C-alpha positions as CSV (number, residue, x, y, z in Angstrom):
1,M,15.3,8.9,0.0
2,N,13.7,12.3,0.5
3,Q,16.1,14.2,2.8
4,K,13.2,16.5,3.9
5,L,11.6,13.4,5.6
6,K,14.7,12.1,7.3
7,D,15.2,13.2,10.9
8,E,15.7,11.5,14.3
9,A,11.9,11.4,15.2
10,T,11.1,9.8,11.8
11,D,13.9,7.3,12.2
12,R,12.4,6.3,15.6
13,L,9.0,5.9,14.0
14,F,10.3,3.5,11.4
15,E,12.4,1.6,14.0
16,A,9.2,1.2,16.1
17,I,7.3,-0.2,13.0
18,L,10.2,-2.5,12.2
19,S,10.2,-3.9,15.8
20,L,6.6,-5.2,15.5
21,R,6.5,-8.9,15.2
22,S,2.9,-9.7,14.0
23,V,-0.1,-8.3,12.3
24,D,-1.9,-8.1,15.6
25,E,1.0,-6.0,17.1
26,A,0.8,-3.8,14.0
27,Y,-2.9,-3.3,14.5
28,A,-2.4,-2.3,18.1
29,F,0.4,0.1,17.3
30,F,-1.3,1.8,14.3
31,E,-4.6,2.0,16.2
32,D,-2.8,4.1,18.8
33,L,-0.8,6.1,16.3
34,C,-3.3,6.9,13.6
35,T,-6.9,7.8,13.2
36,V,-9.1,5.2,11.5
37,A,-9.3,7.4,8.5
38,E,-5.5,7.8,8.2
39,L,-5.0,4.0,8.5
40,K,-7.8,3.2,6.0
41,S,-6.3,5.8,3.6
42,M,-2.8,4.2,3.7
43,A,-4.3,0.7,3.3
44,Q,-6.4,2.0,0.4
45,R,-3.3,3.4,-1.4
46,L,-1.5,0.1,-1.0
47,H,-4.6,-1.6,-2.5
48,V,-4.5,0.8,-5.4
49,A,-0.7,0.1,-6.0
50,I,-1.4,-3.7,-6.0
51,M,-4.2,-3.3,-8.6
52,L,-2.1,-1.0,-10.8
53,R,0.7,-3.5,-10.8
54,Q,-1.8,-6.2,-11.7
55,G,-2.8,-4.1,-14.7
56,S,-6.2,-3.0,-13.5
57,T,-7.8,0.0,-15.2
58,Y,-8.5,3.2,-13.4
59,T,-12.2,2.5,-13.8
60,D,-11.8,-1.0,-12.2
61,I,-9.8,0.5,-9.4
62,C,-12.3,3.3,-8.8
63,Q,-15.2,0.8,-8.7
64,T,-13.4,-1.6,-6.4
65,T,-11.8,0.8,-4.0
66,G,-13.9,3.9,-4.1
67,V,-10.8,6.1,-4.5
68,S,-10.7,9.1,-6.8
69,T,-8.7,9.1,-10.1
70,A,-6.5,11.7,-8.5
71,T,-5.5,9.3,-5.8
72,I,-4.9,6.6,-8.4
73,S,-2.7,9.0,-10.4
74,R,-0.7,9.9,-7.3
75,V,-0.1,6.3,-6.5
76,N,0.8,5.5,-10.1
77,R,3.2,8.4,-10.2
78,S,4.9,7.0,-7.0
79,L,5.1,3.6,-8.6
80,E,6.7,5.0,-11.8
81,Y,8.9,7.8,-10.4
82,G,9.0,7.4,-6.6
83,A,11.6,6.1,-4.3
84,D,10.7,2.4,-5.1
85,G,9.2,1.9,-1.7
86,Y,5.9,0.5,-3.2
87,K,8.0,-1.7,-5.5
88,L,10.0,-3.2,-2.7
89,A,6.9,-3.8,-0.5
90,L,4.9,-5.3,-3.3
91,E,7.8,-7.7,-4.3
92,R,8.0,-8.8,-0.6
93,L,4.3,-9.3,-0.3
94,Q,4.4,-11.3,-3.5
95,S,7.4,-13.4,-2.5
96,G,5.7,-14.1,0.8
97,G,2.6,-15.4,-0.9
98,H,0.4,-12.6,0.3
99,I,-0.5,-11.1,-3.1
100,Q,-0.3,-12.1,-6.8
101,L,1.1,-9.5,-9.2
102,A,1.8,-11.6,-12.4
103,G,-0.7,-10.1,-14.8
104,Q,-4.3,-9.0,-14.1
105,T,-6.1,-11.7,-12.2
106,G,-9.5,-10.2,-12.8
107,K,-10.0,-10.4,-9.0
108,D,-9.7,-7.9,-6.3
109,P,-6.3,-8.5,-4.7
110,L,-7.6,-8.2,-1.2
111,T,-10.9,-10.0,-1.3
112,N,-10.2,-12.4,-4.2
113,E,-13.6,-11.5,-5.6
114,N,-14.1,-10.7,-9.3
115,H,-13.9,-7.0,-10.3
């Protein structure tokens, strides 16, 4: 964990997020907390992480998500050398049946449409 991030205010933020009980509650909270652009950016980075773990190429990811190769590189660096937060979240999404990570599916992980 990055000690520069850890403080009481950030702890309260994460506790508030963990207190939410449904996707609808999360939408309401994040709509109040973030701008649409901030929320879309976070969702997009998660989408990139899923596609990277599925073995998608940078080209496929760019075409599917519209993100830059710099963003893909940043997400990939976090996946490889970060605090394993993406890894944990992706494993839990997979075990909950929300995503499929085993090999490239050839489909967009969010829309289930072909790349």
